[in-house]
C-alpha positions as YAML, in Angstrom:
chain: A
units: angstrom
residues:
- id: 1
  name: UNK
  ca: [44.59, 54.65, -42.16]
- id: 2
  name: UNK
  ca: [40.98, 53.65, -41.60]
- id: 3
  name: UNK
  ca: [39.79, 50.32, -42.99]
- id: 4
  name: UNK
  ca: [36.10, 50.07, -43.88]
- id: 5
  name: UNK
  ca: [36.11, 46.27, -43.52]
- id: 6
  name: UNK
  ca: [37.63, 46.53, -40.03]
- id: 7
  name: UNK
  ca: [35.07, 49.22, -39.17]
- id: 8
  name: UNK
  ca: [32.24, 46.86, -40.20]
- id: 9
  name: UNK
  ca: [33.78, 43.99, -38.24]
- id: 10
  name: UNK
  ca: [34.13, 46.20, -35.15]
- id: 11
  name: UNK
  ca: [30.53, 47.43, -35.43]
- id: 12
  name: UNK
  ca: [31.45, 51.05, -36.19]
- id: 13
  name: UNK
  ca: [29.65, 50.71, -39.55]
- id: 14
  name: UNK
  ca: [26.55, 48.54, -39.79]
- id: 15
  name: UNK
  ca: [25.99, 46.27, -42.76]
- id: 16
  name: UNK
  ca: [22.30, 46.04, -43.65]
- id: 17
  name: UNK
  ca: [20.84, 43.03, -41.87]
- id: 18
  name: UNK
  ca: [23.96, 42.54, -39.76]
- id: 19
  name: UNK
  ca: [26.29, 39.57, -39.92]
- id: 20
  name: UNK
  ca: [24.91, 36.84, -42.14]
- id: 21
  name: UNK
  ca: [27.45, 34.18, -41.24]
- id: 22
  name: UNK
  ca: [30.68, 34.09, -39.27]
- id: 23
  name: UNK
  ca: [33.35, 31.59, -38.34]
- id: 24
  name: UNK
  ca: [36.51, 31.99, -36.33]
- id: 25
  name: UNK
  ca: [38.25, 33.29, -39.45]
- id: 26
  name: UNK
  ca: [35.59, 34.77, -41.77]
- id: 27
  name: UNK
  ca: [32.55, 37.04, -41.81]
- id: 28
  name: UNK
  ca: [29.84, 37.34, -44.47]
- id: 29
  name: UNK
  ca: [27.55, 40.36, -44.70]
- id: 30
  name: UNK
  ca: [25.62, 42.38, -47.26]
- id: 31
  name: UNK
  ca: [27.71, 44.81, -49.29]
- id: 32
  name: UNK
  ca: [27.92, 48.50, -48.48]
- id: 33
  name: UNK
  ca: [26.54, 50.44, -50.18]
- id: 34
  name: UNK
  ca: [23.62, 48.20, -51.08]
- id: 35
  name: UNK
  ca: [24.63, 47.81, -54.72]
- id: 36
  name: UNK
  ca: [22.43, 44.84, -55.64]
- id: 37
  name: UNK
  ca: [20.11, 42.78, -53.43]
- id: 38
  name: UNK
  ca: [22.17, 39.84, -52.21]
- id: 39
  name: UNK
  ca: [25.60, 41.26, -53.11]
- id: 40
  name: UNK
  ca: [27.66, 39.83, -50.27]
- id: 41
  name: UNK
  ca: [31.12, 40.49, -48.92]
- id: 42
  name: UNK
  ca: [33.21, 37.64, -47.51]
- id: 43
  name: UNK
  ca: [36.15, 38.96, -45.49]
- id: 44
  name: UNK
  ca: [38.67, 37.65, -42.99]
- id: 45
  name: UNK
  ca: [37.90, 38.54, -39.39]
- id: 46
  name: UNK
  ca: [41.36, 40.06, -38.97]
- id: 47
  name: UNK
  ca: [42.99, 42.70, -41.13]
- id: 48
  name: UNK
  ca: [44.73, 40.92, -44.03]
- id: 49
  name: UNK
  ca: [45.72, 42.78, -47.19]
- id: 50
  name: UNK
  ca: [46.91, 39.96, -49.45]
- id: 51
  name: UNK
  ca: [45.85, 36.41, -50.21]
- id: 52
  name: UNK
  ca: [49.39, 35.22, -49.43]
- id: 53
  name: UNK
  ca: [49.00, 36.57, -45.87]
- id: 54
  name: UNK
  ca: [46.13, 34.22, -44.96]
- id: 55
  name: UNK
  ca: [46.87, 31.75, -42.20]
- id: 56
  name: UNK
  ca: [46.52, 28.03, -42.92]
- id: 57
  name: UNK
  ca: [43.20, 28.00, -41.04]
- id: 58
  name: UNK
  ca: [41.85, 30.99, -42.98]
- id: 59
  name: UNK
  ca: [42.93, 29.48, -46.29]
- id: 60
  name: UNK
  ca: [41.39, 26.10, -45.45]
- id: 61
  name: UNK
  ca: [37.99, 27.69, -44.71]
- id: 62
  name: UNK
  ca: [37.90, 30.03, -47.71]
- id: 63
  name: UNK
  ca: [36.96, 27.67, -50.55]
- id: 64
  name: UNK
  ca: [34.19, 25.85, -48.67]
- id: 65
  name: UNK
  ca: [32.81, 29.17, -47.38]
- id: 66
  name: UNK
  ca: [32.70, 30.74, -50.86]
- id: 67
  name: UNK
  ca: [30.97, 27.61, -52.15]
- id: 68
  name: UNK
  ca: [28.39, 27.59, -49.34]
- id: 69
  name: UNK
  ca: [27.75, 31.33, -49.67]
- id: 70
  name: UNK
  ca: [27.29, 31.07, -53.43]
- id: 71
  name: UNK
  ca: [24.95, 28.08, -52.99]
- id: 72
  name: UNK
  ca: [22.87, 30.02, -50.44]
- id: 73
  name: UNK
  ca: [22.55, 32.95, -52.86]
- id: 74
  name: UNK
  ca: [21.36, 30.57, -55.60]
- id: 75
  name: UNK
  ca: [18.90, 28.86, -53.24]
- id: 76
  name: UNK
  ca: [17.37, 32.04, -51.80]
- id: 77
  name: UNK
  ca: [17.54, 34.47, -54.73]
- id: 78
  name: UNK
  ca: [17.61, 32.24, -57.83]
- id: 79
  name: UNK
  ca: [19.78, 34.54, -59.96]
- id: 80
  name: UNK
  ca: [20.88, 33.75, -63.50]
- id: 81
  name: UNK
  ca: [24.53, 33.65, -62.34]
- id: 82
  name: UNK
  ca: [26.62, 34.23, -59.25]
- id: 83
  name: UNK
  ca: [30.00, 35.90, -59.68]
- id: 84
  name: UNK
  ca: [32.70, 35.52, -57.04]
- id: 85
  name: UNK
  ca: [35.67, 37.85, -57.28]
- id: 86
  name: UNK
  ca: [38.21, 39.68, -55.20]
- id: 87
  name: UNK
  ca: [38.92, 43.25, -56.19]
- id: 88
  name: UNK
  ca: [38.97, 46.70, -54.78]
- id: 89
  name: UNK
  ca: [41.56, 49.40, -54.29]
- id: 90
  name: UNK
  ca: [39.70, 51.52, -51.77]
- id: 91
  name: UNK
  ca: [39.52, 48.84, -49.06]
- id: 92
  name: UNK
  ca: [42.92, 47.35, -48.26]
- id: 93
  name: UNK
  ca: [41.44, 44.39, -46.43]
- id: 94
  name: UNK
  ca: [41.18, 41.43, -48.78]
- id: 95
  name: UNK
  ca: [37.59, 40.44, -49.43]
- id: 96
  name: UNK
  ca: [35.49, 38.53, -51.94]
- id: 97
  name: UNK
  ca: [32.38, 39.85, -53.62]
- id: 98
  name: UNK
  ca: [29.59, 37.31, -54.13]
- id: 99
  name: UNK
  ca: [27.41, 38.99, -56.72]
- id: 100
  name: UNK
  ca: [24.07, 37.64, -57.96]
- id: 101
  name: UNK
  ca: [23.23, 38.59, -61.53]
- id: 102
  name: UNK
  ca: [19.51, 38.63, -62.09]
- id: 103
  name: UNK
  ca: [17.87, 38.30, -65.50]
- id: 104
  name: UNK
  ca: [17.27, 42.07, -65.74]
- id: 105
  name: UNK
  ca: [20.93, 42.93, -65.11]
- id: 106
  name: UNK
  ca: [23.55, 43.14, -67.89]
- id: 107
  name: UNK
  ca: [25.14, 39.80, -68.80]
- id: 108
  name: UNK
  ca: [28.44, 41.59, -69.45]
- id: 109
  name: UNK
  ca: [30.16, 41.59, -66.06]
- id: 110
  name: UNK
  ca: [32.21, 44.71, -66.90]
- id: 111
  name: UNK
  ca: [29.03, 46.68, -67.63]
- id: 112
  name: UNK
  ca: [27.42, 45.27, -64.49]
- id: 113
  name: UNK
  ca: [30.32, 46.34, -62.27]
- id: 114
  name: UNK
  ca: [30.70, 49.75, -63.94]
- id: 115
  name: UNK
  ca: [27.00, 50.51, -63.51]
- id: 116
  name: UNK
  ca: [26.93, 49.13, -59.95]
- id: 117
  name: UNK
  ca: [29.82, 51.39, -58.90]
- id: 118
  name: UNK
  ca: [28.28, 54.47, -60.50]
- id: 119
  name: UNK
  ca: [27.38, 57.33, -58.17]
- id: 120
  name: UNK
  ca: [23.76, 56.26, -58.41]
- id: 121
  name: UNK
  ca: [23.37, 52.57, -59.21]
- id: 122
  name: UNK
  ca: [20.20, 51.71, -61.12]
- id: 123
  name: UNK
  ca: [19.92, 48.47, -59.09]
- id: 124
  name: UNK
  ca: [20.63, 49.68, -55.58]
- id: 125
  name: UNK
  ca: [18.31, 47.94, -53.18]
- id: 126
  name: UNK
  ca: [16.77, 49.52, -50.12]
- id: 127
  name: UNK
  ca: [18.14, 48.96, -46.64]
- id: 128
  name: UNK
  ca: [15.01, 46.93, -45.89]
- id: 129
  name: UNK
  ca: [15.49, 44.71, -48.98]
- id: 130
  name: UNK
  ca: [19.13, 44.11, -48.03]
- id: 131
  name: UNK
  ca: [18.16, 43.30, -44.42]
- id: 132
  name: UNK
  ca: [15.41, 40.85, -45.39]
- id: 133
  name: UNK
  ca: [17.74, 39.20, -47.91]
- id: 134
  name: UNK
  ca: [20.42, 38.94, -45.20]
- id: 135
  name: UNK
  ca: [17.90, 37.26, -42.88]
- id: 136
  name: UNK
  ca: [16.90, 34.70, -45.52]
- id: 137
  name: UNK
  ca: [20.54, 33.94, -46.37]
- id: 138
  name: UNK
  ca: [21.42, 33.68, -42.66]
- id: 139
  name: UNK
  ca: [18.71, 31.05, -42.22]
- id: 140
  name: UNK
  ca: [20.10, 28.92, -45.06]
- id: 141
  name: UNK
  ca: [23.78, 29.29, -44.10]
- id: 142
  name: UNK
  ca: [23.19, 28.48, -40.44]
- id: 143
  name: UNK
  ca: [21.21, 25.41, -41.51]
...
């Protein structure tokens, strides 16, 4: 079975703007498709399907990485909120969504997610917007 996250990690699918940040255990890039400008995916660098399967090293890096990624999104994009969640049935490679919610987006997270996953999202950003956002976030995360 093909894994989209593994395909991105291997370079068979390109995330807009490329890798934003990577460690030995984790990779951060812009979401595919480009649902919302700055919607990031944080995923382990190896195929892992469940939180309980993370190694001690992966688990130790996760919290600080989610915090740093969320802080970078706030710094660069200044959204009203940043949601961090792990969900998804189509990609069996555990990952976290870091989702900025801008003032013009619905405050109800269920509505936001439903609309974002629609066939045509009203907030989908262009490849260029995603790439320039990735570059700005890369600059902040790499310090």
